[in-house]
C-alpha positions in Angstrom: 113.2 66.1 -64.8 115.8 68.7 -64.3 114.9 72.3 -63.4 115.8 73.4 -66.9 113.5 70.8 -68.5 110.7 71.8 -66.1 111.2 75.4 -67.1 111.0 74.6 -70.8 107.8 72.5 -70.2 106.2 75.4 -68.4 107.2 77.8 -71.2 105.6 75.4 -73.8 102.4 75.1 -71.8 102.2 78.9 -71.4 102.7 79.4 -75.2 100.0 76.8 -76.0 97.6 78.5 -73.5 98.3 81.9 -75.0 97.6 80.6 -78.5 94.4 79.1 -77.3 93.3 82.3 -75.7 94.2 84.3 -78.8 92.2 81.9 -81.0 89.2 82.2 -78.7 89.4 86.0 -78.8 89.7 85.9 -82.6 86.7 83.7 -82.9 84.5 85.7 -80.4 83.2 88.4 -82.8 81.8 85.7 -85.2 80.3 83.7 -82.3 78.7 86.8 -80.8 77.5 88.4 -84.0 74.4 90.5 -83.5 71.2 90.1 -85.6 71.0 92.8 -88.3 68.1 95.1 -89.0 66.1 94.5 -92.2 63.1 96.3 -93.6 60.4 95.4 -96.1 60.9 96.1 -99.7 57.2 96.9 -100.1 57.4 97.0 -103.9 58.2 93.3 -103.8 56.1 92.1 -100.9 52.7 90.5 -100.9 50.9 89.4 -97.7 47.5 87.7 -98.2 44.8 85.6 -96.6 42.6 83.4 -98.8 39.3 81.7 -98.1 36.7 79.6 -99.9 33.5 81.4 -100.8 30.5 79.0 -100.6 32.4 76.5 -102.7 32.3 78.7 -105.8 35.8 80.2 -105.6 38.9 81.2 -103.6 38.9 84.8 -102.6 41.8 86.8 -101.0 42.5 89.9 -99.0 45.9 91.6 -99.4 47.4 93.6 -96.5 49.0 96.8 -97.8 49.9 98.9 -94.9 52.4 97.4 -92.4 55.6 98.1 -90.7 57.8 96.4 -88.2 61.1 95.5 -86.6 62.9 92.7 -88.4 66.2 91.7 -86.6 67.6 88.8 -88.6 70.5 86.5 -87.9 71.0 84.4 -91.0 73.6 82.2 -89.4 71.5 81.5 -86.2 67.9 82.1 -87.0 66.8 81.3 -83.5 68.4 84.6 -82.4 66.2 86.6 -84.8 63.2 88.7 -83.7 60.3 89.9 -85.7 57.4 92.2 -84.7 55.0 93.6 -87.3 52.0 95.9 -87.0 49.3 95.9 -89.7 47.4 99.1 -90.0 44.0 97.9 -91.2 42.0 101.1 -91.2 42.0 103.8 -93.9 42.8 101.6 -96.8 45.1 99.2 -95.1 44.0 96.2 -97.2 42.8 95.5 -100.7 40.3 92.9 -101.9 40.4 93.5 -105.7 37.1 95.4 -105.9 38.1 99.1 -106.4 34.6 100.0 -107.8 32.7 98.4 -105.0 33.2 99.6 -101.4 30.4 97.4 -100.0 32.6 94.3 -99.3 35.4 96.4 -97.8 32.9 98.1 -95.6 31.6 94.7 -94.4 35.2 93.6 -93.6 35.6 96.8 -91.5 32.3 96.3 -89.6 31.7 94.6 -86.3 30.9 91.3 -88.1 34.6 90.9 -88.9 37.6 93.2 -88.1 35.6 95.9 -86.2 38.1 98.6 -87.3 36.3 101.3 -85.4 37.6 99.7 -82.2 40.6 97.7 -83.4 42.3 99.5 -86.3 45.5 97.5 -86.0 46.7 93.9 -85.8 50.1 92.6 -84.7 52.4 89.6 -85.2 55.3 88.9 -82.8 57.5 86.0 -83.6 58.2 83.7 -80.6 60.4 80.9 -82.1 62.3 79.9 -85.2 63.2 76.3 -86.1 65.4 75.1 -89.0 67.7 72.2 -89.7 69.4 73.4 -92.9 69.2 77.2 -92.6 67.0 77.4 -95.7 63.7 75.9 -94.7 61.9 75.8 -91.4 59.1 77.2 -89.3 58.3 80.4 -87.6 55.8 80.6 -84.8 54.4 83.8 -83.4 51.5 85.5 -81.6 48.9 87.0 -83.9 46.7 89.6 -82.2 43.5 90.7 -83.8 40.6 92.5 -82.0 42.6 92.2 -78.7 42.6 88.4 -79.0 45.9 86.6 -79.3 46.6 83.1 -80.6 49.7 81.4 -82.0 50.2 81.0 -85.8 52.9 78.8 -87.3 54.3 79.5 -90.8 56.4 77.3 -93.0 59.3 79.5 -94.2 61.7 79.2 -97.1 64.8 81.4 -97.6 64.8 81.8 -101.3 67.9 83.9 -101.8 70.5 86.0 -100.0 72.4 88.6 -101.9 72.8 92.4 -102.2 71.1 95.1 -104.2 72.0 98.8 -104.5 74.7 98.5 -101.9 72.6 96.8 -99.3 72.2 93.2 -98.1 69.0 91.6 -99.4 67.0 88.4 -98.6 63.9 86.9 -100.1 61.5 84.7 -98.2 58.3 82.7 -98.9 56.0 81.7 -96.0 52.7 80.0 -95.7 50.3 78.7 -93.0 46.7 78.6 -91.9 44.5 80.1 -89.2 40.9 79.7 -88.1 39.4 83.1 -88.2 36.7 82.3 -85.7 39.4 82.0 -83.0 39.8 85.8 -83.4 36.0 86.5 -83.2 35.5 86.7 -86.9 33.4 83.6 -87.6 30.7 85.5 -89.6 29.1 83.3 -92.3 30.9 80.0 -91.4 30.8 77.3 -92.6 29.4 78.6 -95.9 32.5 80.8 -96.1 35.4 78.8 -94.9 36.6 79.3 -91.3 40.1 78.4 -92.3 42.3 81.0 -94.0 45.3 80.2 -96.1 48.1 82.7 -95.3 50.8 83.5 -97.8 53.8 85.8 -97.7 56.2 86.6 -100.5 58.7 89.2 -99.4 62.0 90.8 -100.2 63.9 92.4 -97.3 66.6 95.0 -97.4 69.3 94.9 -94.7 72.4 96.9 -93.8 74.8 98.4 -96.3 77.3 96.0 -97.8 80.8 96.6 -96.5 83.2 97.5 -99.3 
């Protein structure tokens, strides 16, 4: 190889390396995209727990006062983080009996939630698993009455779009928990220990870039 040929070869290799570096730099923002902040659209969110009442019927409690930090990465769900606080005292739940405070009072008592000492509950997601980006599982730590146990929910991403200039996502989630694990085993087994958890939610994200 002549000196001129060697020089040309080095020039070609340098050009290829430069193109590769430029491509890596161009791809870096997408690869390192940060999770985005979402918030509950409370007008289109329902969070409930359902139990069997002595074999006669299925009854539910709806949690109505909650807030949280929802950092979602739609492309890489494992990078997401979710932390929700449920404010249970002072009307933080609804059981469908507006004319009868007796049952709500019992739920608030030491037999069950003991809201005088533990007015809030929290859920902190610890892992997300999905194979197709649309269905999967979310596991997290649920803390009630200063007792923490893991709960796993099956999650479906229903739709991603935008509304009123903001990103929007809709999810359905369901799972189970044994309430006695959190010190709320009152009246079991006549009233089922297992609770069916259900979440239907629409979340609002950042503004849509024009």
